[in-house]
Structures are given as C-alpha cells and as structure tokens.
C-alpha positions in Angstrom: -12.9 -24.2 6.4 -14.2 -20.9 5.1 -11.7 -18.1 5.3 -12.3 -14.3 4.9 -9.6 -11.9 3.7 -9.3 -8.5 5.2 -6.9 -5.7 4.3 -6.9 -2.0 5.2 -7.6 0.9 2.9 -4.0 1.8 2.3 -3.8 -1.1 -0.2 -6.0 1.2 -2.4 -7.6 -1.8 -4.2 -10.3 -1.0 -6.7 -13.9 -1.7 -5.7 -14.4 -4.1 -8.5 -11.5 -6.3 -7.5 -12.6 -6.3 -3.8 -16.1 -7.2 -4.9 -15.0 -10.0 -7.3 -12.7 -11.6 -4.8 -14.7 -10.9 -1.6 -12.0 -8.8 0.1 -13.1 -6.9 3.1 -11.4 -3.6 4.2 -11.0 -1.6 7.3 -10.3 2.1 7.0 -7.5 4.1 8.4 -8.2 7.7 9.4 -6.9 11.1 8.4 -7.5 14.3 10.4 -7.6 17.6 8.6 -8.0 20.9 10.5 -9.3 18.9 13.5 -11.9 17.0 11.5 -11.5 13.2 11.3 -12.2 11.3 8.1 -12.3 7.5 7.4 -10.4 6.8 4.3 -12.5 5.7 1.3 -15.7 6.3 3.3 -15.8 10.0 4.4 -13.3 11.5 1.9 -12.2 10.9 -1.7 -8.6 11.0 -2.8 -9.4 13.9 -5.1 -11.0 15.9 -2.3 -8.2 15.2 0.0 -5.5 16.7 -2.2 -7.7 19.7 -2.9 -8.1 20.3 0.9 -4.5 20.0 1.9 -2.8 21.7 -1.1 -0.6 24.5 0.1 1.5 25.3 3.2 -1.1 24.5 5.9 -0.6 22.1 8.8 0.2 18.5 7.8 -2.8 16.3 8.3 -2.6 13.6 10.9 -3.1 9.9 10.2 -4.2 7.2 12.6 -4.8 3.5 12.7 -8.3 1.9 13.0 -9.7 1.8 16.5 -9.5 -1.6 18.2 -13.3 -1.5 18.5 -13.6 -1.1 14.7 -11.5 -4.2 14.2 -13.5 -6.1 16.8 -16.8 -5.2 15.2 -15.5 -6.3 11.8 -14.1 -9.6 13.1 -17.3 -10.3 15.1 -19.4 -9.7 11.9 -17.2 -12.0 9.9 -17.4 -14.7 12.6 -21.0 -15.2 11.6 -20.1 -16.6 8.2 -16.4 -17.5 8.4 -14.2 -19.9 10.4 -11.0 -17.9 10.0 -9.8 -14.5 8.7 -6.4 -13.5 7.3 -6.0 -9.8 7.9 -3.2 -8.1 5.8 -1.9 -4.7 6.7 0.6 -2.0 5.9 4.0 -2.2 7.3 4.2 -2.4 11.1 7.3 -0.1 10.8 5.2 2.9 9.8 1.8 2.1 11.4 0.3 0.4 14.4 -2.5 -1.1 12.3 -1.0 -4.6 12.3 -0.6 -4.6 16.1 -4.2 -3.4 16.4 -5.4 -6.4 14.4 -3.5 -8.7 16.8 -5.0 -7.1 19.8 -8.5 -7.2 18.4 -8.2 -10.8 17.5 -8.0 -11.7 21.2 -11.4 -10.1 21.7 -13.1 -12.4 19.2 -12.1 -15.9 20.3 -14.8 -17.6 18.2 -12.9 -16.6 15.0 -9.3 -17.8 14.1 -7.5 -14.6 13.1 -4.2 -14.7 11.3 -2.6 -11.2 11.0 0.0 -10.7 8.2 2.5 -7.8 8.1 2.9 -6.9 4.5 6.0 -4.9 5.5 5.1 -2.4 2.7 2.0 -0.3 1.7 -0.2 0.9 -1.2 -0.9 -1.4 -4.1 2.0 -3.8 -3.3 0.2 -4.5 -0.1 -2.8 -5.3 -2.2 -0.9 -7.9 -4.1 -1.0 -10.0 -0.9 -4.7 -9.5 -0.4 -5.5 -10.4 -4.0 -3.4 -13.6 -3.8 -4.8 -14.5 -0.4 -8.4 -14.1 -1.7 -7.7 -16.2 -4.7 -6.4 -19.0 -2.6 -9.2 -18.7 0.0 -11.8 -18.9 -2.8 -10.1 -22.1 -3.9 -10.5 -23.6 -0.5 -6.9 -23.5 0.6 -6.4 -23.7 4.4 -5.6 -20.4 6.1 -2.2 -21.4 7.4 -1.2 -22.6 3.9 -2.2 -19.2 2.6 0.0 -17.5 5.1 2.9 -19.6 4.0 2.3 -18.6 0.4 2.3 -14.9 1.4 5.6 -15.4 3.2 7.0 -16.8 0.0 5.6 -13.9 -2.0 7.7 -11.5 0.2 10.8 -12.6 -1.7 9.3 -11.3 -4.9 7.4 -8.1 -4.0 9.3 -5.0 -5.1 8.3 -1.3 -4.8 10.1 1.9 -5.5 8.8 5.5 -5.4 9.9 9.1 -5.6 8.4 12.1 -3.9 8.2 15.7 -5.1 8.8 17.1 -1.7 10.7 15.3 1.1 9.3 17.5 3.8 6.1 15.5 4.1 8.0 12.4 5.0 10.2 14.3 7.4 7.4 16.1 9.1 5.4 12.9 9.4 8.3 11.1 11.1 8.7 8.6 8.2 12.1 9.9 7.1 14.9 11.4 9.2 15.3 15.2 9.3 18.9 15.0 8.0 17.8 13.0 4.9 15.1 15.6 4.2 17.4 18.5 4.6 20.0 17.1 2.2 17.4 16.3 -0.4 15.9 19.8 -0.2 19.2 21.6 -0.5 20.3 19.6 -3.5 16.9 19.5 -5.2 17.2 15.7 -5.1 14.4 13.5 -6.1 15.4 10.3 -4.3 14.2 6.9 -5.1 12.8 5.4 -1.9 11.8 1.9 -0.9 11.0 -0.3 2.1 13.8 -2.0 4.0 13.1 -3.8 7.3 9.6 -2.4 7.3 10.6 1.3 7.1 11.0 3.8 4.3 14.7 4.5 3.4 16.4 6.1 0.4 17.5 3.7 -2.4 19.3 6.2 -4.6 19.6 10.0 -4.8 18.7 11.2 -8.3 18.5 14.8 -9.5 15.3 15.0 -11.4 11.8 13.4 -11.3 12.2 12.1 -14.8 15.5 10.4 -14.1 14.1 8.9 -10.9 11.2 7.4 -12.8 13.5 6.1 -15.5 15.7 4.5 -12.8 12.6 2.8 -11.3 11.6 1.6 -14.8 15.1 0.1 -15.2 14.7 -1.8 -11.9 11.5 -3.3 -13.2 13.2 -4.2 -16.5 15.8 -6.2 -14.6 13.1 -8.4 -13.0 11.0 -8.7 -16.1 13.6 -10.3 -18.3 12.6 -13.9 -17.8 9.3 -14.1 -15.8 5.7 -12.9 -15.8 5.0 -10.1 -13.4 2.0 -8.2 -12.1 2.7 -4.5 -11.6 1.1 -1.3 -10.5 1.9 2.3 -11.5 1.0 4.4 -8.4 0.4 8.2 -8.4 -0.4 11.0 -6.0 -2.8 13.1 -8.0 -0.9 12.6 -11.2 -3.2 10.4 -13.2 -2.3 11.6 -16.7 1.4 11.0 -15.9 0.6 7.6 -14.6 -1.3 6.7 -17.8 1.6 7.9 -19.9 4.1 5.9 -17.8 2.0 2.8 -17.9 1.7 3.0 -21.7 5.4 3.3 -22.1 6.0 0.4 -19.7 3.5 -1.8 -21.5 5.1 -1.3 -24.8 8.4 -2.4 -23.4 7.2 -5.3 -21.3 4.4 -7.4 -22.9 5.0 -10.0 -20.2 3.9 -7.7 -17.4 0.3 -7.1 -16.5 0.0 -3.4 -15.4 -2.6 -1.6 -13.5 -2.9 2.0 -12.3 -3.4 2.8 -8.6 -3.0 5.8 -6.4 -1.7 7.1 -3.1 -4.8 7.9 -1.1 -5.3 10.3 1.9 -3.3 8.3 4.5 -0.2 7.5 2.4 -0.6 10.7 0.5 -0.3 12.7 3.8 3.3 11.3 4.1 4.4 11.3 0.5 2.7 14.5 -0.6 1.1 15.4 -3.9 3.2 14.6 -7.0 4.7 11.3 -5.7 5.0 8.4 -8.2 5.7 4.8 -7.6 5.9 1.4 -9.2 5.4 -1.9 -7.6 5.6 -5.5 -8.9 5.5 -9.1 -8.0 6.1 -12.4 -9.7 2.8 -13.7 -11.0 1.5 -16.7 -9.1 -1.4 -19.0 -9.9 -4.4 -17.6 -11.6 
C-alpha cells in the first residue's frame, strides 16, 4: 500500500525536508487589513512581521477550506492508496476536523487524520516520522500507532514577549493575560489537553529561556533527542541559543525553525520556543 503524508503549514517544515521525504502540505490562512493570504504561498514570514508590527488590528487566522482539502485528497488519490494527514492541535484550530469532513468526500482514498495536539515544529516531528515509515512501506494504521506512541515523548515549551496576542486571539484567558502584563511576567507556556496553558510564571525572557533549557536537560540525560529552537523573527537569538544548547547536549540533534504568520499572529513577534522528541528509527 502506498501512503501519502500530509501536514499543514503550521508545522513550518523546511522545503528541503518536505521534498526529501515527500511530505505534502495544505496552507492555513491569515487575513491582514481585509486581505487574505495563504501561509507559505502568498506571504513570507518576514513580510508578515513587517506588515503587522505595531498597534494595528490583530490579523485573523482561519483553517483551510473543505474544498482545498478535497482537492488535495483527490489529487493524491491518483497515486496513493491512503493518506495520513497530520494537523495542529484541535484545541486551537478546526483544521483537524476539516480534514475529517473532507475525507468523507473522497471515498476512493483511505484518509487517516491525526491530531498532533500541538503545533509548530513539534507538529512537524510527527510528519517527518510518518514520512520515514511510509517510505519504508509501513502500513498506514501501523504508522498511526507509532505516532500515538510518540505523543508520550514530544515536549514543547515557549515564551511570548507580549501576552496580549494570545489573549486577543482567544488562545489564553483574559485574566491570565492581565496578570502577566501587570507583573511584566514572561510566562513559560505549553500545551495541555490540546490547549495552551501557563507552565510557570517567570520574570524575564532570559530566565524563561533558561528554564526551558533546563527542562530539555532533564530529558536529554540518558537518551538521544531531536530538538528545534523556534523563533518569531528572532533569528540571531535562535542561532545563539542553538549554539549554547549544542555545546551542552552533544546527544541532541538541533535545528532552527520559526513561528510563521498563523502561529505568529497568536504568539506575537519576539516569541521563542524549544521542542524535542525522543529519536526513533532513522
């Protein structure tokens, strides 16, 4: 059985990895001043942050249209028997449910949707592993079981420079944003039960990043990990953080990723994150 792997653009996987592994993507959308852009197709991450910097209205984000899913699945049905479609957490987006609904419109293709329960590059960990297994000829339902096992090992923590983006976008409660703003807190956040919640409240950005580094260190003691430093228009800081982490953890394979327009809308410019997973297979 030939299996295709699909994820959405909020995994922010590099083009070379997608090409090498044959990963297909479907874009989410961001609307700025009434104009709609498909992520990774109509707007670059750099252009996005330039356009929204300042105190203007918060951009709006939306999931792919059912018709876009249907078109992609129909095209894949020409060459594949099944597709595993991996999406950002259903707790913050309707993309996963959209994939389920679209699957019913393409009965000639077996579609297995997977809720990553997370987003950004940690979501990409699942797509990468699924593609490796699919390329080895592993059956799609066995791949899904592997992804479920991975969920025990995927970790991600991030800090934001301004909590108001999460609050205004409905991804964090108003009370939490108010407290953070008044105290100038830089909270460490993570996903629990598919939604974004505070992990710890920390006073400064530097201390928040150190706390996240310490959490990685706890998991890196006795195992090989794959990890991603993730930034919202802070590339130089990401490079510096990655260099520091690589010196400390030679058993961890690090990459640099970013928060693109859709996730960047909710986290805001200046956010930093770190995600990791126990290394599996190749």
